[in-house]
N, C-alpha and C positions, 0 to 999 in steps of 0.2 A: 756329873756323870751322866751320859745319856742313856737313858729307859728307852729302848726300843719295844712298842707296846703294839701286840700282834692278837691282843685280847681285848677283854671289856676296856671301858674307860676307867683309869686310876682316879680314885676319890682323893681329896685332900689328905685325910686321915691314914689310907693306904701310904702316899707319899710322903707325909711326915715319919711312919716309920721306916719307909725304906730309905730317907736320909738318915735316921736315928740308926740306923744297921749299919750301914756303908760308911756314915760319917763324911757325906759327901752331898751336896745341893744336888737335886736330879731336874735334869731336863727333861721332859717327857715327849718322844714323837711317836703320835699315834699313826698306824700304818693298817687300813682296812684289810682282813685276812679272809675275806669270802672266796672260796675256791670254788670252781667248777669241777666237781669230781668225775665227770664224764670226759675228762682231758687230763692229758699227763700235767702231775704236778709239779715237777722240776722248774720248767719254764715260768709257770706262775708264781713260782716261791721266785724265781730269781728275779721275776719283773716286780714282786712286793719288797724285795731286799734293796733294790735298785731305789724303790720309791722312798727309803730315807733318806736319800740326797746325800750321802756320806761318800767323801774322796776314797780312793786306794789308802792313802796315806792316813786317812782317820781310821779307817776299819783295822789297821794295825797299831795305831798310836792312843786312840780313846780310849776312856774307861767305859766299857759298853756294857748294859744289862739286859737281859732279854725276857719279854713276858710273852710267851709263846701263845700261838694259837690253841685253841680246844680242840681242833680234830687232829688225831694222832700223827697221821700220816702226814699232814701239813708240818707239824711240829717236828718230824724227822729230818724233812726235807729242808727245812729250816737252817737246823743244826748244821746240817751237811753241806749247805749254801755258806753258812755263815765260818765254819771252820774253812772252808776255804778261801775264803776272804782275808780272814783274822789272822788264821795259820794256828789255832788253839780253839778250845771250847769254851765258849762266853757264860759267865754267871749267868743263871735263869731264876728268874722269879716264880716263886708257887703259892699261890692264894687257897685258902680254903674257906668253905662256908662256916658261918658265924655259926655256933649252937644254938639253939633255940631261939633263932630268929623268926619275927614275924612274918619278914618278905626275905625271901631270897637278896643275903648280903655276902660279902667275901672279906677276909682279913688275911694280912701279909702272916704267911706260916713261916717262910724261910727263902733265904737267898742261897742256890744250890750251887756250890763250885763244881761245875763238870769237869773241869780240867784236873781236879786233884781227884775227883772220883776217878777218872783215866788214869791217871797217874798211878793211883791204889791198885787197880784192876792190874795194871801192868806187872805189877809186883807176883801176882798170883801167875802171870803167865810164864815166869821163867825162875820158879821159888827158889832154886839155888843161886840163881844171879845170872847174869852174864854180861 
């Protein structure tokens, strides 16, 4: 599995948990996600996604997990860009602060299956079926 990390570095412990949760070996590609908020975000995000170095075939066939950027507008632009390249919403890694930690640290909270969330929401769009 390829983890495209647009956020803080993933620790060895976080990687171990991700591999345990997914049942797959994880290769991490770190992609800096600093945005110039004075400029349009879409072209900046497209450039960041290009920095992953994946081919069009890889976008559509590889098992890809996303650790999104913290800036909310960047995260939504990223998801739109990725959906266009992949044809579906990728799963997203969610980290949470470790309770009562002396220094800020984060643990893996869940892997969110965005495509499944989308499919469940579509059922509410046409509750009687279509």
